[in-house]
DRENDO-1510 file (C-alpha; in Angstrom, 1 decimal, always signed):
<recs>
REC; n; res; u; v; w
REC; 1; MET; +25.5; +7.3; -0.7 .
REC; 2; ASN; +27.6; +4.7; +1.1 .
REC; 3; ASN; +25.4; +1.9; +2.2 .
REC; 4; GLN; +27.9; -0.9; +2.6 .
REC; 5; ASN; +26.6; -1.5; +6.1 .
REC; 6; ILE; +23.0; -2.1; +4.9 .
REC; 7; ILE; +21.6; -5.3; +3.5 .
REC; 8; ILE; +18.1; -5.9; +2.2 .
REC; 9; PHE; +16.2; -9.2; +2.4 .
REC; 10; ALA; +13.1; -9.7; +0.1 .
REC; 11; LEU; +10.5; -11.9; +1.6 .
REC; 12; PRO; +8.8; -14.2; -1.0 .
REC; 13; GLY; +6.7; -12.1; -3.4 .
REC; 14; ASN; +8.7; -9.0; -2.8 .
REC; 15; GLU; +11.7; -9.7; -4.9 .
REC; 16; ILE; +11.0; -7.3; -7.8 .
REC; 17; LEU; +10.4; -4.3; -5.5 .
REC; 18; ALA; +13.5; -5.2; -3.4 .
REC; 19; ILE; +15.7; -5.5; -6.4 .
REC; 20; ASP; +14.6; -2.0; -7.6 .
REC; 21; MET; +15.4; -0.6; -4.1 .
REC; 22; ALA; +18.8; -2.3; -4.0 .
REC; 23; LYS; +19.7; -0.6; -7.3 .
REC; 24; LYS; +18.4; +2.8; -6.3 .
REC; 25; TYR; +20.0; +2.9; -2.9 .
REC; 26; GLN; +23.1; +0.9; -3.8 .
REC; 27; VAL; +22.7; -1.8; -1.1 .
REC; 28; GLN; +23.4; -5.5; -1.1 .
REC; 29; ILE; +20.6; -8.1; -1.6 .
REC; 30; GLY; +20.8; -10.7; +1.2 .
REC; 31; GLU; +20.6; -14.4; +0.5 .
REC; 32; PHE; +18.6; -16.6; +2.8 .
REC; 33; THR; +16.3; -19.6; +2.8 .
REC; 34; ILE; +12.8; -19.8; +4.0 .
REC; 35; ARG; +10.9; -23.0; +3.6 .
REC; 36; SER; +8.4; -25.2; +5.4 .
REC; 37; PHE; +9.1; -28.5; +7.2 .
REC; 38; PRO; +6.7; -31.4; +6.3 .
REC; 39; ASP; +4.7; -30.6; +9.5 .
REC; 40; GLY; +4.2; -27.0; +8.4 .
REC; 41; GLU; +6.7; -25.3; +10.6 .
REC; 42; THR; +9.0; -22.6; +9.2 .
REC; 43; TYR; +12.7; -23.1; +8.5 .
REC; 44; VAL; +14.9; -20.0; +8.2 .
REC; 45; ARG; +18.6; -19.8; +7.4 .
REC; 46; ILE; +20.6; -16.6; +6.5 .
REC; 47; HIS; +23.5; -17.2; +4.1 .
REC; 48; SER; +24.8; -13.6; +3.9 .
REC; 49; ASP; +27.0; -12.0; +6.5 .
REC; 50; VAL; +24.9; -9.6; +8.6 .
REC; 51; THR; +27.4; -8.8; +11.3 .
REC; 52; ASP; +27.1; -5.1; +12.4 .
REC; 53; LYS; +24.8; -4.4; +9.4 .
REC; 54; LYS; +21.4; -2.8; +9.3 .
REC; 55; VAL; +19.0; -5.4; +8.0 .
REC; 56; VAL; +16.1; -4.2; +6.0 .
REC; 57; MET; +13.3; -6.7; +5.5 .
REC; 58; VAL; +10.9; -6.0; +2.6 .
REC; 59; CYS; +7.5; -7.6; +3.0 .
REC; 60; SER; +4.2; -6.3; +1.9 .
REC; 61; LEU; +1.7; -7.5; +4.4 .
REC; 62; ASP; -1.3; -8.5; +2.3 .
REC; 63; ARG; -2.5; -12.0; +3.3 .
REC; 64; PRO; -0.4; -11.3; +6.4 .
REC; 65; ASP; -1.0; -14.4; +8.6 .
REC; 66; ALA; +1.3; -16.7; +6.7 .
REC; 67; LYS; +4.0; -14.0; +6.4 .
REC; 68; LEU; +4.3; -12.9; +10.1 .
REC; 69; LEU; +6.2; -15.9; +11.5 .
REC; 70; PRO; +8.8; -16.0; +8.7 .
REC; 71; LEU; +9.4; -12.3; +9.3 .
REC; 72; PHE; +9.6; -12.8; +13.0 .
REC; 73; PHE; +12.1; -15.7; +12.6 .
REC; 74; LEU; +14.2; -13.8; +10.0 .
REC; 75; SER; +14.5; -10.8; +12.3 .
REC; 76; HIS; +15.5; -12.7; +15.4 .
REC; 77; THR; +18.0; -14.9; +13.3 .
REC; 78; ALA; +19.6; -11.7; +12.0 .
REC; 79; ILE; +20.0; -10.2; +15.4 .
REC; 80; GLU; +21.5; -13.5; +16.8 .
REC; 81; LEU; +24.0; -13.5; +13.9 .
REC; 82; GLY; +25.2; -10.0; +14.9 .
REC; 83; ALA; +23.0; -7.6; +12.9 .
REC; 84; LYS; +23.0; -4.0; +14.3 .
REC; 85; CYS; +19.2; -3.7; +13.8 .
REC; 86; THR; +16.3; -5.0; +11.7 .
REC; 87; CYS; +13.9; -2.6; +10.0 .
REC; 88; LEU; +10.7; -3.5; +8.2 .
REC; 89; ILE; +9.5; -2.0; +5.0 .
REC; 90; ALA; +5.9; -3.1; +4.6 .
REC; 91; PRO; +4.5; -1.2; +1.6 .
REC; 92; TYR; +1.1; -2.5; +2.4 .
REC; 93; LEU; +0.2; -2.6; +6.1 .
REC; 94; ALA; -2.4; -5.1; +7.2 .
REC; 95; TYR; -4.8; -5.1; +10.2 .
REC; 96; MET; -5.7; -1.4; +10.0 .
REC; 97; ARG; -9.5; -1.9; +9.7 .
REC; 98; GLN; -10.1; -3.7; +13.0 .
REC; 99; ASP; -9.5; -0.6; +15.0 .
REC; 100; LYS; -12.6; -0.7; +17.2 .
REC; 101; GLN; -14.7; -3.1; +19.1 .
REC; 102; PHE; -17.8; -3.0; +16.9 .
REC; 103; HIS; -19.6; -5.9; +18.7 .
REC; 104; PRO; -19.1; -7.3; +22.2 .
REC; 105; GLY; -16.3; -9.8; +22.5 .
REC; 106; GLU; -14.4; -8.7; +19.3 .
REC; 107; GLY; -10.6; -8.2; +19.4 .
REC; 108; ILE; -9.1; -4.9; +18.4 .
REC; 109; THR; -6.6; -6.8; +16.2 .
REC; 110; SER; -4.9; -3.7; +14.8 .
REC; 111; ARG; -3.4; -3.1; +18.3 .
REC; 112; TYR; -2.3; -6.7; +18.7 .
REC; 113; PHE; -0.7; -6.8; +15.2 .
REC; 114; ALA; +1.1; -3.6; +15.9 .
REC; 115; SER; +2.4; -5.0; +19.2 .
REC; 116; LEU; +3.8; -8.1; +17.4 .
REC; 117; ILE; +5.6; -6.0; +14.7 .
REC; 118; SER; +7.0; -3.6; +17.3 .
REC; 119; GLY; +8.4; -6.6; +19.1 .
REC; 120; PHE; +10.8; -7.6; +16.4 .
REC; 121; ALA; +11.4; -4.6; +14.0 .
REC; 122; GLU; +13.2; -1.5; +15.2 .
REC; 123; THR; +11.4; +0.6; +12.7 .
REC; 124; ILE; +8.5; +0.2; +10.2 .
REC; 125; THR; +7.9; +2.1; +7.0 .
REC; 126; THR; +4.7; +1.8; +5.0 .
REC; 127; VAL; +2.9; +3.5; +2.1 .
REC; 128; ASP; -0.5; +5.2; +2.7 .
REC; 129; PRO; -1.9; +3.0; +5.5 .
REC; 130; HIS; -5.6; +2.8; +5.8 .
REC; 131; LEU; -6.1; +4.9; +8.9 .
REC; 132; HIS; -9.6; +5.3; +10.2 .
REC; 133; ARG; -10.0; +6.0; +13.9 .
REC; 134; PHE; -6.3; +6.2; +14.6 .
REC; 135; SER; -4.8; +9.6; +13.5 .
REC; 136; SER; -1.3; +8.1; +13.2 .
REC; 137; LEU; +0.5; +4.8; +13.5 .
REC; 138; SER; +2.3; +6.1; +16.6 .
REC; 139; GLU; -1.0; +5.4; +18.5 .
REC; 140; ILE; -0.5; +1.7; +18.1 .
REC; 141; TYR; +3.1; +1.1; +17.1 .
REC; 142; SER; +5.7; +1.5; +19.8 .
REC; 143; VAL; +8.7; +1.8; +17.4 .
REC; 144; PRO; +9.3; +4.7; +14.9 .
REC; 145; ALA; +6.7; +4.3; +12.2 .
REC; 146; THR; +7.2; +6.3; +8.9 .
REC; 147; VAL; +4.5; +6.9; +6.4 .
REC; 148; VAL; +5.3; +7.7; +2.8 .
REC; 149; ARG; +2.8; +8.9; +0.2 .
REC; 150; ALA; +2.1; +7.7; -3.3 .
REC; 151; ALA; +0.0; +10.7; -4.4 .
REC; 152; ASN; +2.7; +12.4; -6.4 .
REC; 153; HIS; +3.6; +9.2; -8.2 .
REC; 154; ILE; +0.0; +8.6; -9.2 .
REC; 155; SER; -0.3; +12.2; -10.4 .
REC; 156; ASP; +2.8; +11.9; -12.5 .
REC; 157; TRP; +1.5; +8.7; -14.1 .
REC; 158; ILE; -1.8; +10.4; -14.9 .
REC; 159; LYS; +0.0; +13.3; -16.5 .
REC; 160; ASN; +2.2; +11.1; -18.6 .
REC; 161; ASN; -0.4; +8.5; -19.7 .
REC; 162; ILE; -3.9; +10.0; -19.8 .
REC; 163; SER; -5.1; +12.9; -22.0 .
REC; 164; ASP; -7.8; +15.2; -20.8 .
REC; 165; PRO; -8.4; +13.4; -17.4 .
REC; 166; VAL; -11.0; +14.3; -14.9 .
REC; 167; LEU; -10.6; +12.6; -11.5 .
REC; 168; ILE; -13.7; +11.1; -9.9 .
REC; 169; GLY; -14.3; +10.6; -6.2 .
REC; 170; PRO; -16.9; +7.9; -5.4 .
REC; 171; ASP; -18.1; +9.7; -2.3 .
REC; 172; SER; -17.5; +12.7; +0.0 .
REC; 173; GLU; -15.0; +10.8; +2.1 .
REC; 174; SER; -12.7; +10.5; -1.0 .
REC; 175; GLU; -12.7; +14.3; -1.8 .
REC; 176; GLN; -9.6; +15.2; +0.1 .
REC; 177; TRP; -7.6; +12.4; -1.4 .
REC; 178; VAL; -8.9; +12.9; -5.0 .
REC; 179; CYS; -8.3; +16.7; -4.6 .
REC; 180; GLU; -4.6; +16.2; -3.8 .
REC; 181; VAL; -4.0; +13.9; -6.7 .
REC; 182; ALA; -5.9; +16.1; -9.1 .
REC; 183; ALA; -4.1; +19.2; -8.0 .
REC; 184; ASN; -0.7; +17.5; -8.6 .
REC; 185; ALA; -1.9; +16.2; -12.0 .
REC; 186; ASN; -3.2; +19.7; -13.0 .
REC; 187; ALA; -6.6; +18.0; -13.7 .
REC; 188; PRO; -10.2; +18.8; -12.6 .
REC; 189; PHE; -12.1; +16.6; -10.3 .
REC; 190; ILE; -15.6; +15.9; -9.3 .
REC; 191; VAL; -17.2; +13.9; -6.4 .
REC; 192; LEU; -20.3; +11.8; -6.9 .
REC; 193; GLU; -23.3; +12.9; -4.9 .
REC; 194; LYS; -25.6; +10.6; -3.0 .
REC; 195; ILE; -29.3; +11.7; -3.1 .
REC; 196; ARG; -31.2; +9.9; -0.3 .
REC; 197; ARG; -34.9; +9.7; -0.8 .
REC; 198; GLY; -35.5; +7.2; +2.0 .
REC; 199; ASP; -33.8; +4.6; +4.2 .
REC; 200; LYS; -33.3; +2.2; +1.2 .
REC; 201; ASP; -33.8; +4.6; -1.7 .
REC; 202; VAL; -30.4; +6.2; -2.5 .
REC; 203; ASP; -29.5; +7.6; -6.0 .
REC; 204; VAL; -26.1; +8.7; -7.1 .
REC; 205; SER; -25.6; +11.7; -9.4 .
REC; 206; VAL; -22.5; +12.8; -11.4 .
REC; 207; PRO; -22.2; +16.6; -11.0 .
REC; 208; MET; -21.4; +18.6; -14.1 .
REC; 209; VAL; -21.6; +15.5; -16.2 .
REC; 210; GLU; -22.2; +17.4; -19.5 .
REC; 211; LYS; -19.0; +19.4; -18.9 .
REC; 212; TYR; -16.8; +16.4; -18.6 .
REC; 213; LYS; -18.5; +13.9; -20.9 .
REC; 214; HIS; -15.7; +14.0; -23.4 .
REC; 215; GLN; -12.9; +13.7; -20.9 .
REC; 216; ASN; -11.3; +10.5; -19.6 .
REC; 217; PRO; -12.6; +9.7; -16.1 .
REC; 218; VAL; -10.0; +8.5; -13.6 .
REC; 219; LEU; -11.1; +6.7; -10.4 .
REC; 220; VAL; -8.5; +6.8; -7.6 .
REC; 221; ASP; -8.5; +4.8; -4.3 .
REC; 222; ASP; -6.0; +3.7; -1.8 .
REC; 223; ILE; -6.9; +0.0; -1.6 .
REC; 224; ILE; -8.7; -2.1; -4.2 .
REC; 225; SER; -9.8; -5.2; -2.2 .
REC; 226; THR; -13.3; -6.4; -3.3 .
REC; 227; ALA; -13.5; -3.6; -5.8 .
REC; 228; ARG; -17.2; -3.1; -5.1 .
REC; 229; THR; -16.9; +0.7; -4.7 .
REC; 230; MET; -15.1; +1.1; -8.0 .
REC; 231; ILE; -17.4; -1.3; -9.7 .
REC; 232; GLU; -20.5; +0.6; -8.5 .
REC; 233; THR; -18.8; +3.9; -9.5 .
REC; 234; VAL; -18.1; +2.5; -13.0 .
REC; 235; GLY; -21.8; +1.7; -13.3 .
REC; 236; HIS; -22.8; +5.2; -12.3 .
REC; 237; LEU; -20.4; +6.8; -14.9 .
REC; 238; LYS; -21.7; +4.5; -17.6 .
REC; 239; ARG; -25.3; +5.4; -16.9 .
REC; 240; ALA; -24.3; +9.1; -16.9 .
REC; 241; GLY; -22.9; +8.6; -20.4 .
REC; 242; MET; -19.3; +9.1; -19.6 .
REC; 243; LYS; -16.3; +7.3; -21.1 .
REC; 244; PRO; -15.1; +4.0; -19.5 .
REC; 245; PRO; -12.9; +5.1; -16.6 .
REC; 246; PHE; -9.3; +4.3; -15.7 .
REC; 247; CYS; -9.2; +2.8; -12.2 .
REC; 248; ILE; -6.1; +3.5; -10.1 .
REC; 249; GLY; -5.3; +2.0; -6.7 .
REC; 250; ILE; -2.2; +2.2; -4.5 .
REC; 251; HIS; -2.6; -1.3; -3.0 .
REC; 252; ALA; -3.6; -4.2; -5.3 .
REC; 253; VAL; -5.2; -6.5; -2.7 .
REC; 254; PHE; -7.8; -7.8; -5.1 .
REC; 255; ALA; -9.7; -10.4; -3.1 .
REC; 256; GLY; -11.0; -13.3; -5.1 .
REC; 257; ASN; -12.0; -12.3; -8.7 .
REC; 258; ALA; -12.1; -8.6; -7.9 .
REC; 259; TYR; -9.6; -7.6; -10.6 .
REC; 260; LEU; -11.4; -9.4; -13.4 .
REC; 261; ASP; -14.8; -8.3; -12.1 .
REC; 262; LEU; -13.6; -4.6; -12.3 .
REC; 263; LEU; -12.5; -5.1; -15.9 .
REC; 264; LYS; -15.7; -6.8; -16.8 .
REC; 265; ALA; -17.7; -4.0; -15.2 .
REC; 266; GLY; -16.3; -1.6; -17.9 .
REC; 267; ALA; -13.1; -0.2; -16.6 .
REC; 268; ALA; -10.9; +1.0; -19.5 .
REC; 269; LYS; -7.8; -0.1; -17.5 .
REC; 270; VAL; -6.8; -1.0; -14.0 .
REC; 271; ILE; -3.5; +0.5; -12.7 .
REC; 272; THR; -1.8; +0.0; -9.4 .
REC; 273; CYS; +1.4; +0.9; -7.6 .
REC; 274; ASN; +3.9; -1.9; -7.0 .
REC; 275; SER; +3.3; -1.9; -3.2 .
REC; 276; ILE; +1.8; -5.4; -3.7 .
REC; 277; SER; +3.1; -7.5; -6.7 .
REC; 278; HIS; +0.3; -7.8; -9.3 .
REC; 279; GLU; -0.1; -7.8; -13.1 .
REC; 280; SER; -1.7; -4.3; -12.9 .
REC; 281; ASN; +1.5; -2.7; -11.4 .
REC; 282; GLU; +2.5; +0.3; -13.5 .
REC; 283; ILE; +3.4; +2.9; -10.9 .
REC; 284; ASP; +6.8; +2.4; -9.2 .
REC; 285; ILE; +7.1; +3.6; -5.6 .
REC; 286; SER; +10.5; +2.1; -4.9 .
REC; 287; ASP; +12.1; +5.5; -4.6 .
REC; 288; LEU; +9.9; +6.5; -1.6 .
REC; 289; PHE; +12.1; +4.8; +1.0 .
REC; 290; PHE; +15.2; +7.0; +1.1 .
REC; 291; SER; +15.0; +7.5; +4.9 .
REC; 292; VAL; +15.3; +3.8; +5.5 .
REC; 293; PHE; +18.6; +3.6; +3.5 .
REC; 294; ASN; +20.0; +6.9; +4.9 .
REC; 295; SER; +23.4; +5.6; +6.1 .
REC; 296; ASP; +23.8; +8.6; +8.4 .
REC; 297; SER; +21.6; +7.0; +11.0 .
REC; 298; GLU; +20.9; +3.5; +12.2 .
REC; 299; THR; +17.1; +3.9; +12.0 .
REC; 300; THR; +14.7; +5.9; +9.9 .
REC; 301; GLY; +14.7; +8.6; +12.6 .
REC; 302; LYS; +11.6; +10.7; +13.4 .
REC; 303; MET; +8.2; +9.5; +12.6 .
REC; 304; GLU; +6.6; +11.0; +9.5 .
REC; 305; GLU; +2.9; +10.8; +9.2 .
</recs>
C-alpha cells in the first residue's frame, strides 16, 4: 500500500488511535498546533506539508461542541494550504439521538450537525452510529458517509477472553444486535423479558436461567452513556442467581460517574472498543478504516451502511 499522499491528523484525545492507524496503513502523522487564545478563541497552525495530499482528520465526537470549531478550522486551513481533500474519521458520531421534534419548538439537531460536518469534510467514516429514525446516514449527510461495524471484533474478544459465555440482551430491541455478536462468537444468547402487570408494575425475567447459571454472562451494547440500562440488567441477573456479568460497549461515553457506578453495581469487568479513549479500552478497531486509506481513490468511495 503506497500512502505517501495521505497524511493523518489526530485531534486532541485521539492520538493513540491515530498512531495505530498510521502504523497499520503506513501513513504519515501530521504535526499541527491547536490552542486557545486568552479570550477563548481557537488558534490553528499546520506544520506539516499538506500540498496535494489527502488529509485524514481523526476525531471521536463525544463531547462534540468543543471539538467542532477546531475541526472546522483545521479542515479549512489544510485546504488553503493546498490539500487535495479533507476526510473525517469520527469513530463515535454525536447528535444522532435528536432526530425528531418530540415537543413543539425543539430543533432537530442531528440534521444541523450533519450539515455542519458535510460543509467541511469531503467524506465521513464512523463506527456503528446510533441510528433510530434515520435508516442511514445518507438521509442527513450530503457527503459520502461510510459505516463500519465492530461486531466481529467484539465477538473475537469474547472468544479469546471469556470461557463459557452466554450473551444477554437487556430488551427485545437488543435482540438483533446481540444475536449477531453471539453467532460470531459461537455462543448462546438470551434476551430479558419484561412482564407488565400494570402501567407502573413491570417485572423482568431471565429466560432459561437454570440452564445458563454456571456460564459467564456478557452484556453487549453500542453506547454506554449513563449506564443505567446495564446497571439495571446487572441487578436482574444478580437476583436471578447468575454470575457477575462482563459488560461490553462499543463507545465509552460514560457520563459522570457511570463507569464506577457500573463496576459498583456488580459488573465483573467493563470492556469497550477504543472508539473513544478510556481506561476500559481493550478492543482495537483501528483496522476498520481501510477504505479511507485506500490510495487508489481520493475519497472513501461508495457509502456503506
